[in-house]
N, C-alpha and C positions, 0 to 999 in steps of 0.2 A: 791470832795470826802467828805465822811461823817465826821462830827465833831468828833474829836479824843476822844474817851471815855477811861476810865482807862486801859482796856485791851490793847488798841493800844499803850498807853503811855509806858506800860511795855515792849512792843515789841522793843522799841527803845534801850533798854539796849543791844540788840543784836549787835549793831553796833561796829565795830572795826576800830581803826585808824591805818593804815599801810602805811608807806612811804608817808605820807601826804594825803592819800586818805581814804575815809570812805567806807568800804565794809561790806556787810552783810553775815554772815556765810553761806557757801554752795553756794554762788553766785559769787565767784571770777571768772571773765570771763576767758575763755581759751585765750592763746596768739592769738592776731589778732581779737578776738571776732567773729570769723567766726561762724555763727549760725549753730546749729546742725539740719540738715535736718531730718524731721521725717521719720520713716520707718515703714512699716507693719511688724508685728511679724512673723519671719520665722517659728515659730511653727504652725501658721495658714496659712501663705502664703509662701510656700517654694520657689516659682519661681517669685513672683512679689514683688519687694522691695518698690516701690512707683509709684503712678499715680498722675501726676500734669499737669499743663498747663504752657505755656510760658507767659501768662498774667493772671491777676486776673479776668478781665471782658472783654468781647468783645461786640462791637456794632453789630447789625444785619447785616449779609452779610460779616463780616470781616473774613479774613483768620487768622488761628491760628495753634498751634501745641500742640497735646497731648504728654507729655513727660512721657515715661514709663521706669523705671529702672528694668531690669530683673536680676535674680540671679540664681546661681546653686551651691548647697552645695555638689553635688556629685563629685566622683573622675573621672568621664568621661564627656566629652563635651556633651552638649545637643543641638540638632538641633530642634528648636521649631517653631511651627506655632502659631502666635499671632493674635487673632481676637479682634479688637477694634470696639465697637458698641455704637452709640449714640441713646438715647431714649428720647422721650417726653412723660412723664407719662408711659402708657403701650405700646405706639406706637414706633416701630423701624423706625428710620429715615435714618441711614447710617451705613454701615458695611465695615470695611477695614481689609484685611488679609495681614500680613507681616511675612516674614521668618527671623529668627534670630538664630545665633549660640552663645551659652553661654559656655565659656571655663570652665573646671573643677574648682570648688571652686572660680568661678569668677562672675563678673557682667557685664552687658552691657547696654548702653542706647539705647532707641528706640524712634524715633521721628515719630509721625503719624500726617500728615497735615489734616486739615479740614477747612470748611467754616461754620461760625456760621449761623444757620438757620435765614432766613429773615422773622420771624413771630412775631416781637415785642419783648417785654421784658419778658424773661422766664428763667427757669432753665431746664437743661438737664442732665440726668444721663449718665455717661460713664461706660461701662462694658468692662473689658479686660480679655480675657480668653487665657491661655497658654495651647497648646496641644503638644503632642509629634509627631514624624514623622508619626505615624499611625493614628493620629487624636484623640487620647484619651485625654480628658481634664485632666490637671494636677493642675491647679490653676485658680481661678477667683477672681477678686477684682473690686472695684468701684471707680470711680472718678466723677467729675461733671464739667459742663460747665455753666457759668453765663453770660447771655446775657442781657445787659441793654443799654439804650440810654443816660441817663443823666451823666454828668461828675462826679457828687457826688454819683452816684449809689443809689439814694434816694428811689428807689422802693424796693430794697432788700439790704439795707446796712448791712455789717458785719464788725464792727470795731475790731481792735486788737491794742495792745499797743507796742510802742517802748520807752524804758526808759534809754538806755545807748548810750551816744553821744560823747565818747572820740575819739581821733584821730586814734585809732586802729580798729574802727568799719569796718567790711567788709560789705559794704552796699549792694552789689549785692547778696551775700550769705544770708544775713539777710532777704531781701525782698523776695528772692526765697523761703525761709523757710516759710514766712508768707503766700505766695501764696499757698504753699503746704497744709497749715492748713486751706485753704479756706477763708482767710481774703480778703476783697476787699477794705478796708479803714484803714489808719494808723492814730492813735492818738499819737502825739508826746508828750509824757508825760515827765515832768521834764526837758524840754529843755530851759525853760525861765531863764532870768537873775535875775530878781526880780519880784514878782507878780505885782508890781505897775509901773515897769520901764522896757523898752527894753534895751539891751546892747548898749553901744556906738558903732557906726559902725566901729570904728578902733580896737575894741577888738577882738582878735582871739579866745579866750577861756575864760570861766568863770566856777564857781562852781555852781552846783545845790543846792537846799535846803539841801539835805542830804550829800553834800560834794563831789559828783562825778564830774569829769571834763566834761564840755560841750564844744565841739569844733565846731566853726563856719563851718569849712570845712566838718566835719562829718554830720552836719545838711543838708548842701547843697548836699552832696553825697547821703544821704539817701532819700531826697526828689527827687533827680534826678532818682535814681534807682526805687523808687516807681512809679514815673510818667511813666517810661519806661514800667512798668508792669500794667499800667492803674489803679493805686491806688492813690486816692486823699489823702492828708495829712493834718490833722487838727492841729492847734496850741493850745495846752492845756494852758489855762490861766483863773484864777478865775475872778468872777464878782465883788468881794468886799473885797479883801485882800491886806495886805501889810506886809512886814517884820517888826518885832518889832522895828528895829532901823531906821525906816523911818524918824523920826524927825531930824536925823543927816544928812540926804542927802541934797545935794544942790538943787536938784529938788524933791519936796515933795508935797503931797496933803495937803489940809487944814484940821485942826482938826475940823472945823465946819461941815465937811461932815461925821464925825465919827458916829459909832454905839456904844452906851455906855450901860454898864451893870447896871448903877445906874442913878438917876435923878440929876446928878451933874449940869446939865444945868439950873436948877431952881435957883441955887445960882450963876450962871455964872462962875463957877470955874472948868470946865472940863479940864482934862489933858489926855495925852496918857495912863496913868496908869488906867484911868477909862474906857477904851475902852473894848468892848466885844472882847474876844481873845480865841485862841486855841493853845496849851492846857492850861488848867487853872493852875494858880500858886498852889503849888510850882513847878510843873513839868516844865521843860524847855528843849530846844533842844541843846543849845550850849554846855552843858556838854557832849554830845555825839558826838561833832565835827561838828554839823550842822551849817548852815550859819546864823541862827536867833534863838533867844530865844523862840519866839512864833510868831504867826500871829495876827495882829490887824485887826479888821473888820470895814469896812466903809459901809455906807448906799448905796446900789446899786441903790436906787431910787433918790438919790441926783443928781441934774443936774450937779453940780460942779464936783462930783466924776465921773460921767459918762464921761464927757468931758475929764477930766484928764486921766482916764484909757485908753480911746480910743486913745487920742492924744499922750500919753507918753509911752504906753505899747503895745496895740494890733496893732494899725496901723503901727507903726515903724517896728514891727516884720514882718508884711505882706509885707512891703516895702523892708526889708533886705533879706527876704527869700521868696521862691515861695510857701508859704502855700496856701492851697485851701479853708480853712474855719477856723473859730474860734470855738474851742471846749470850750464853756463858762461853766466853772465849778462853782458849788456852794458847800456849806458844809451842806445843808439841813436847817431845821428850827432851830432857836436859841434854846438853851437848857434852857434859862431863858428869862424873859422880857427884851427888849432892848429899848433905848430911844435916841432921837436926841439931838443935842447940846443945845436945848432949854428945855430939860426935857420932851418932849412930847413922848408918846408911839410910837414905830416904828412897821410897818408891812412891813418888807423888801421883802416879796414875792410879794407884790402888783404890782410891775412893771417889774418883771424879763422877762416875755414874751414880753412885749412891748419894754423894753430896748434892748433886743437882736434882736428883729425883726427890730427895727429902726436902730440898729448898722450896719445891713447888707448894707444899702444904703451908710453909711458913710465909711465903710471899702471897699466896692466893692467886698465883699466876703460873703458867707453864714455864719450863726452862728447856732450851735447846742447847746441847753441848757440842762445841767444836772439837772433834777428835782429829787433831791435825796429823796428817800423814798416817792415819789409822791408830794413833796413840789413844788407847781407851775405847776404841770402836767395838771390840769384842764384848767388853763389859756393858757398854751402852746398848748394844744389840741384843745381848743375851739376857740381861737382867734389869737394864735401865727402864725408867718409867717416862722418859722423854717422849713427847707426842710423835716426833719423827727424828731421824738420824741426820747428822751433818758432819761431813768430812772434808776438811780443807786439803785438797789433793795437789801434789807437786810433781814436777817432772823427775825429780831425783828419788821419789819414793814409788812412783808408778809411771815409768817413762814411756811405755808402749800402749798402743790402742787396745790390744787384748787385755792388758792389765786393768783397764778401766772397767771392763766387763767383770773381771775377777773380783774387784772390790765389792760390787753390788751383789754378785752371786755369793760371795763369802759371807757378807752381812746377812743376806736372806737365810742362808743355812744356819748361821748362829741364832737368828731369831726363831727359826723353826725348832731347833733343839732346845731353845730357852722357853718355848711355849708362848711366843708372842703372837700367835694367831695364824690363820691360814695365809693371809696376804702379808703379814708382818707390817712393818712401818716403812714409809717412804724415806728416801735418802736424797739430800741436797749436797752438791759438791762445788764449792767455790774453787776456782783454778785460774791460772794466769798464762797467757801465751805471749810470744814475741818480746820477752822482757829485755833481752840484750839489745835488740833493735831499738826499743823504746828508750833505753838508757843512752845509746849513742845519738839518737835524734834529739833528746832533751838537752844534751850537752853541746849540740851543734857539731859534734865530731862527724856526724853524717847529716846531710841536708837533702839528699834525694831518696825517694822511696820510703819516706817516713809516714807510712800508712799501715794499718793492720793487714797482714797477709791473708787474702781471702780464702785460699785453700785450707790454711791452718784453722781459721775460724769456723769454716763450714764443716770440715771433717771432725773437729772436736765437738761442735754442737751436735752433730749426728751421733758420734760415738757415745757421748754421755747419755743421750736419749735412748739409743739402742740398748745400752747396758741396763736400762730401767731406772736411771737416775735423772737428774736435771743439772745442767751446768749453770751455776750461779756466776754470771759474767758481766752484768750490766751495772756500771756506776751511774751516779746522777749527773756527772759532768763528763760524758763520753759515751762510747759505744761498746767497747770490749775492754775488760781489765787486762792491761799490759804492765801493771805495776802493783806490787803488794800493798802500797799505800793507796787506799781508796781515793783520798783527796789529792793524790799526786798526779803527775803527768801521765796521760794515756795517749797512745797513738790514735789518730782519727781513723774513721772508716770511710771508704769511698762510697759514693751514692749507690753504686751497684752492690756493694757488700751490705749496706743498710737494707736495701731491698731484699736481698737473699736471706738475711738474718730474720727479718720480719716474717718471711715465708716459712722459714725453718721453725721459728717459735710458734707460729700459728699451726703448723703441722704437728708439733709436739703436743700442743694443747688439744687440738682437734682429735687426735688419735691416742690421747693419754690412757684411755681404758685398755688399749692393747699394748702400750709401751711400758706402763707401770702397773701399780695396783695388783701385785702378785704374779704378773707374767714372769715366767722363770726360764732358765736355760733348758733346752730340750735335749733329751738323749738321742733323738732321731735327727739325722743330718739333712741338710740340703746341699746339693752338689751341682757343679757345672759340667755339662757333658760336651758342650761345643760353644765356641765363640769367645772364650776368655779363659784365662788361667786364674784359679782361685781355690780356696779351701778354708778350713777352720783355724788355721795357724795364725793368720793375720800378718803375713810377711809383706814387706815393702815390695811394690812392683806387681801385685796381684790383687784380686778381689778377696776381701775378708768376708766370709760367710758365717753368720751366726743364726742358729736355729733357736726359736723360742716357742713356748707353748702356754696356753691357759685353757680353761674349760671351754670347749667348743671351737677352738682355734689352733691351727698349726701355722707358725709364722717363720719366715726366713728374711733376715736383713742382709743386704749387700752393701758393704762400705768399699768404695772403689779406690784402691791404692795403685791401680795400673798407671805406670808412668811416674809414680811417686817414689823417690829414692830412699825415703826414711819412714819408718812407722812410729817415730817419736812424735807425740801429739803436740807438745808445747812449742816446737819450732822457734827456739829462742832467737835466732838470727833473722827470722822472717823470710826464709828462702824456700819454703815448701812449694813444690810444683803443683800445678793444676792436674787432676787426674785425667787420663785419656778417656774420652767418652767412648762407650761401647754400645754396640747394637746387635740385636738378634742373638741374645745369649740363651742357649738351650740349657734347661735345668731339670732336675728331679727334686721334688719335695716329699720326704717320707712322712707318714702319719700313722697313728694307731687308731684302734676302734673299728667300727663298721666300715665296709667299703664305700667310698664316696662315688657320687654320680654328678655329671655336669648339671643335670636338671634340678638336682636337689641341694648340691653343695657347691656354692659359687667359689671360684678362685679369682682373686683380684690383686692388683698391685697399685701402689701409690708412692709418690715421691714429691718432696718439696721442690725438686728441680723441674718438675713437669706438670703441666695442666693444672697449675695452682693447687697441687696436692690432691686432686680428685682421685677417688677410687675408680679403677677401670678394670673391667672384667677380662679374664684370660681364658681362652679355650685350652682344654687339657685332655690328655689320655691317661688311662690308669694302667698300672702294671705292678708286678711284684718280682723281687729278686732276693738275694741273700740278706739284704738290709731290711726287707719287709715290704709293705705296701707303699706305693708312691704315686704321685701324679707327675706327668711329664708335660712341659710347656716351654714356650719361648718368650723371654722377656724382651720387649721391643727396644728399650734404651736404658742405659745406666750412666748417669752423670757422676754425682757424688754418692747418693744414698737412695736405694730403693727398698721398699718393704713389700713382701709378697705374703698374702694371707689366704689360707684355705679354711673355709668355714665347715668344720667337721660335724657340727650340730651339738645342741645342748648347752651352749654358752650364751652369755648376754653382755 
């Protein structure tokens, strides 16, 4: 996680000590910690409460079950005909019809078996339509099916956090909720004993940094439930940190491996007080009930520190628990010059990619490196052996929507030059929105409007996906991350936003083969000729157009910033406006290769804002000008995000 700057230190005041436990306002777990299963908004979906699956990921050819929860708010029972259809892009693959009876004011589960298509690693959209006995459609909603081969889901990773590990955790319910949110990988946040040490094997429970109880049995139960749902679990542990009281421990690292904020080594008089640390004095954590005053930093490039960390912290945790990978955290670039124990300047990023790559052989497990704000991303992308990339992205390092696309494009180019393969590796980006609003609401400085801003959440979800990444934004006790502390206070989401986010994540998974997996920026533009103002710049107040391409497909994404006064994605104050909906937008989409024809090369559009994300054909005409060959067409409607796809042939 990012080095804690003054704003985050102020957030620590929010902690309360109750009955020996530290809780954060608004997040006292319900009895049993049974996770709240997300639901579609009844105002939008009167008869479909939720569409999910019995696993997060399936291997090709594996049997699975679509789980549909139906509901009826009426005073009479409903005899319903339920159509469940699986699509790959615009092609219908499977349709199943089921009959269900929903009692008055009741709900009923529906299980629809399927066999995952045996066509390699792909995403598939699930459409569920409820009809009455006369065949009249009453409701339609979307789900998704994720099909991958690797145990780490490295082609299309979608990490989510779990940060509560006490003995009351309902593991099965929590994992089921994460699956419903379309997570396919769990990051076990704040489950460690100490950053530099694993717990003694005889210890049944311990306290996390923020004072929450961590139960050995709960970790095992959650890992077991996650594995049953085909979700790998990563052990979150930093690459160069120790609690401030490390010198008093019987097993401790050497001061000679430290990272120091002054050149004390020139006089040979370095002490622990000279070490680089977070937070800076006079701030400290123990006055809030935390387990350490601060963190001290060690040089992750020191061979002695590397051996100590792997031998005393990471490997023992892998041996005590069935973790699938090491989530190797960093805090980003030092905020000041740092030095080694001899007083020489340190460049602590120089080895992170090599260290975590080499650690994989020693651990017998993969490692995923957090390249905070891009710190070390070039090395990880160009020469690292991590299964996929991971970049914690902040508003101050990448403030604008176009920059999010630049992050992914830059990493892809570095991977290409580094010989990392045609498609390269996927990238996951944790990020936080509405942080100032969340702070003000948690301190009760503000009591109205204390919910996640829907336009900010939807535009960010869309932009990260358009860029070819995925936004890691879902904690176990909440909807959207609005606080850097995962176990901290987070703004709630309205029912309407929960509904929309479920649709957006289903869209992301359903079309992941076109959104990720080597899809790249196109040199050929898409343009608006009538009906809206827009271009490839991504300015506030207009439509942001991004051309993408992959073999057999020419793609244009439209992110609607019309009526939006800022193109800053993080929306700290929670004031982002809803985009002005547009209709009848005339466009040109340029393409390369053989000339296309309506009968042979379909053009279609899809949006998570419309028709449950269904692909819908567009009529077009062809032409050519100074920009090359193009198809001209009219897009019927643009809410937040539309995707236009021309099938040029030869792709899959």
